[in-house]
C-alpha positions in Angstrom: 202.5 -28.1 -53.2 204.7 -29.3 -56.3 201.9 -30.9 -58.7 198.1 -31.5 -59.4 197.7 -34.0 -56.7 194.2 -34.2 -56.1 194.8 -34.3 -52.1 196.8 -30.9 -52.6 194.1 -29.2 -55.1 191.5 -30.0 -52.1 193.4 -28.4 -49.4 193.9 -25.3 -51.9 190.1 -25.3 -52.6 189.1 -25.9 -49.0 191.5 -22.6 -48.3 189.8 -20.6 -50.6 186.3 -21.7 -49.5 187.1 -21.1 -46.1 187.9 -17.3 -47.2 191.8 -17.7 -47.4 194.1 -16.1 -49.9 196.7 -18.0 -51.7 199.7 -17.3 -53.9 199.7 -19.6 -57.0 201.6 -19.6 -60.3 200.1 -18.0 -63.5 201.6 -17.9 -67.1 204.2 -15.2 -66.4 204.9 -14.9 -62.5 203.1 -15.9 -59.2 200.2 -14.2 -58.4 197.8 -13.7 -55.1 194.0 -15.0 -55.2 191.1 -15.8 -53.3 187.3 -16.8 -54.0 185.7 -14.2 -56.1 182.5 -14.1 -54.4 183.7 -13.8 -51.0 184.4 -10.1 -49.9 186.6 -10.1 -47.0 189.4 -12.2 -48.4 189.3 -9.6 -51.7 189.5 -6.9 -48.8 192.7 -8.3 -47.4 194.4 -8.8 -50.8 193.8 -4.9 -51.3 195.0 -4.2 -47.8 198.0 -6.7 -48.4 199.0 -5.0 -51.8 197.9 -1.3 -50.4 195.6 -0.7 -53.1 192.4 1.1 -53.2 189.8 -1.2 -55.0 188.0 1.8 -56.2 191.3 3.1 -58.1 192.8 -0.2 -59.3 191.5 -3.0 -61.8 191.0 -6.1 -60.2 191.0 -9.3 -62.4 189.4 -12.6 -62.3 190.8 -16.2 -63.4 188.4 -18.3 -65.1 188.6 -21.9 -66.0 187.3 -21.5 -69.6 185.0 -19.2 -71.7 181.9 -21.0 -71.0 180.8 -19.0 -67.4 182.6 -15.9 -68.4 179.3 -14.1 -68.8 178.1 -15.1 -65.3 180.6 -12.7 -64.2 181.1 -10.2 -67.0 179.2 -8.8 -70.1 180.7 -10.0 -73.2 179.6 -9.6 -76.9 180.1 -11.9 -79.9 183.1 -9.7 -81.2 184.8 -9.7 -77.9 184.1 -13.7 -77.2 185.3 -14.7 -80.6 188.6 -12.4 -79.9 189.1 -13.9 -76.5 188.1 -17.7 -78.0 191.3 -16.7 -80.4 193.8 -15.8 -77.7 192.9 -17.9 -74.5 194.1 -19.5 -72.7 197.2 -17.4 -72.4 198.9 -14.3 -70.7 196.1 -12.1 -71.6 193.7 -10.2 -69.6 190.5 -8.6 -71.0 188.7 -5.8 -69.5 185.0 -6.4 -69.5 182.1 -4.7 -68.0 180.9 -6.7 -65.1 177.7 -8.7 -64.4 175.4 -8.4 -61.2 176.9 -11.7 -59.8 180.2 -10.0 -58.7 180.0 -8.9 -55.0 179.2 -5.2 -54.9 180.8 -4.3 -51.8 184.2 -6.2 -52.2 184.7 -4.4 -55.8 183.2 -1.3 -54.7 180.4 -1.6 -57.2 183.3 -1.6 -60.0 181.8 -1.1 -63.7 184.6 -3.2 -65.1 186.8 -6.5 -64.5 189.8 -8.0 -65.9 189.3 -11.5 -67.0 192.1 -13.8 -67.4 192.2 -17.7 -68.4 195.6 -18.6 -68.1 197.5 -21.2 -69.8 199.1 -22.5 -66.4 197.6 -26.0 -65.8 197.6 -25.5 -61.6 195.9 -22.3 -62.1 193.2 -23.7 -64.2 192.9 -26.8 -62.0 192.3 -24.6 -59.1 189.6 -22.6 -60.7 188.0 -25.8 -62.0 187.8 -27.5 -58.8 186.8 -24.5 -56.8 183.8 -24.0 -59.4 183.8 -20.1 -59.4 186.7 -17.6 -60.5 189.7 -16.4 -58.4 190.1 -12.8 -57.9 193.8 -12.3 -58.6 196.7 -9.7 -58.5 200.3 -10.1 -59.4 203.0 -10.4 -56.6 204.8 -7.4 -56.7 208.5 -7.0 -56.3 209.6 -5.7 -53.0 211.9 -2.3 -53.5 214.6 -4.5 -51.8 214.5 -6.9 -54.1 217.2 -7.5 -56.8 215.6 -9.1 -59.9 212.4 -10.7 -60.4 213.1 -13.9 -58.1 210.3 -12.9 -55.5 207.8 -12.8 -58.2 208.7 -16.2 -59.8 210.8 -18.5 -57.4 208.3 -20.5 -55.2 210.8 -20.7 -52.2 211.7 -17.2 -52.2 207.8 -16.2 -52.3 207.2 -18.9 -49.5 209.7 -17.3 -47.3 208.7 -13.4 -48.0 204.9 -14.2 -48.0 203.8 -17.1 -45.9 203.2 -15.2 -42.9 200.6 -12.8 -44.5 198.8 -15.6 -46.9 197.3 -18.7 -45.8 198.8 -20.8 -48.6 201.6 -20.7 -51.0 201.3 -23.3 -53.8 
């Protein structure tokens, strides 16, 4: 997928709604993501990354500030701070609300909230109508440099057999 072509976006959203996991661009590097309200793909991301969701912060990508309160508790001061700094390459750690799936996030008390400036990531979340659970693509120990976190062709080569779609 090279641009925000509606047909490509529809395919990405369908993959997410079907419980798939994707790799997509964010502000800084590529990330792995899935539908935030589906438990199984969240578990798959944790397995793929070898992380224990009880010990690692998981983050969600939202389209804008308007619906963050559905997923996280936010006070006025924090809202104002977020409004000044987002969209952008920041993650705000907030207490979760009751809408987040308990089992998948192991009853986490907090979640990282991001609103990237990247137009592709935002278009995906806007079209999906709910956040993505997101985690950055990690550099493999055998890789020189950061190309495997920033170059879509190398990412496709390395991850196409373990994720459902590379954007």
